[in-house]
N, C-alpha and C positions, 0 to 999 in steps of 0.2 A: 357614361361620362359623369354622372352625378353620384357615383359610389362614395360611401363614407370611408372606405379603406384606401382611397387613392392617396398615395404619398405626396402627390404634386398639388393638391388642392390649396395648401397654404404657402406654396412656393413664392408667390408674389409678396405676401405679407412678410415672410422670412427675409426675402431679398431686400425689402424696404427697411426692415429693422437692421439688417447687416449694413446697409448703406448708411444708416443713421449712426451706427457704431464706428464706422471707418469710411471716411470720404475718399480715400485714395484708391482702394482696390477692395475686392471681396475678401473679408477677413478669413474665410475658410480656405482660401486659395493658398496652396502650398508655396507658391512663389511670392506671397505677400511679403513686402519689405516693411520693416519698422524703423522709421526715422525718429530723430529726436522729438519732433513735434507730436508724433504718435505716442511716444513714451510719456510725455508731459500730460497729454490728454488721458491716457490710460491710468497714470498715477492719480490724477485728479478724480477719476471715476472710482478707483479703488478706495481712496480716502473718503469720498462722499458716501459710498455704500456702507462704510463702517460707522457712519454717524446716524443719530436719531433724526428721522425725517422732519420732525417739528423743530429741530434746533436751528439757530441762526447761522451756525457754521455750514450746516447742510444746505440751507437756502442760498448762502453766498457761493459755495462750491457749485451748486446746481446752476446758478446764474453764470458763473465763470465758464463752466463746461458748455453751456448753451451758446455763450458769446464766442468761444473759441471755434465751435463747430460752424456757427453762422459765418464767421470771418473766413474760415477755410472754404466754405461753400461759395462765398462771394468772390474770393480770389480765383478759385477754379472756374467760376462762371465768367469772370472777366477774361481769363485766358481763352476759354472756349468761344466766347463771343468774338474775340479778335481772330482766332483761328478760322471760324466759320466765315467771317467777313473776308478773309484772305483766300477763300475758296476751298477750305478743308472741311466742308460740311460733314462728309461721311467719315473723315479720318480724325476729327477733333478729339473724340473720346479715346481713341487708341494712342494718339500723340500725347495725351495727358496721363495715360496709364503708365505707372512705374512699378516694377516688381523687382524681386531679387535677381531675376534673369536679365534685367535691363543693364546694358553696357553703354559706355561712351563709344560712339562709332569710330572715332579716330582720336588718339591721345593728343594729337596736335590741336584738336578742337577744344580741349578742356580749358585752356587759358582764354580763348576767344569766347567760349560759352560763359565763363565766369565774368569776363569783362562786360558782356552784353547784359547778363543778369544784374550785375551791380549798377550798370547804367539805367536799367529799368527801375531798380529800386530808388536811385537817386534822382532821376529826371522825369519819372511818371508817378501817377497815383494808382498803378495797377495793383500795388501792394499797399495795405494800410500803413500809416506812419509807424505803428508799433510792431510791425511785422519783422520777424527774424527770418532771413532767407532759408528756404527749405531746399535741401539737396535735390528733391524731386524736380524742381524747376530747372536745375542744371541739366538734367537728362532731357527735359523738354526742349530747352534751348539748343542742346547738342543735336537733337533731331531736326530742329528748324535749320541749323547750319548745314546739315547733310542734305536737306531739301532746298538749300539756297533761298530760304525764306526768313532768315533771322533778322536781316536788316529791314525788310518790309514789316515784320512783326513789330520791331521797335518803333518804326515810323507810325504805324497804326496805333500802337499803345500810347505814343506821345500825343497823337491827335485826339484820341478818344478819352484818355485819362491823363490830361496834362497836369504837371505839378503846379500847384497854386502857392502863392506866397503865404507863409504862415502854416503850411502843411494841410490846408483845407482839402477835403476830399472832392473829387470831381464826379459827383453822383449823376450829373446830367450827361455824362460821356456817351452812353449808348444811345440816348435820345438824340444827341447832336449828330451822331453818325447816321441815324435813320433819316433825318430830315434833309 
């Protein structure tokens, strides 16, 4: 079990690094899909890696990359929190997983999913104010429609992450739900 030639000894560390590189799915997964926000992050990393680490530009890009990753983690965490509160504790990760093989379950759901996603953006703070909608969440909303849980998800998101005047974030949302 403690052999030095075990190829699986660093698996957890590799997986954690991969997760750090890509928050949506495992990067080495052949079904991995690359969305616009993935390309933006990737391009920022490429440019940063070409710069001198001591330069001001490198530091700024490094900060922007970190901020983008944290924002993506926070949005995913908010969605997962609501899914778990709706009773999808075991299914939350799979509901949030989007790959090249992901399809819209019913083409008639596409417009309803888009409407719900836009409503979430406009009427809740589940997304930060500067967030550009990701196609990933269109697939997630489609799955919720298929499970007949999209309306309940919107109601919960409205209660937990209400839109505040002036675009203030609702950071106390999860605590409010727990109490």
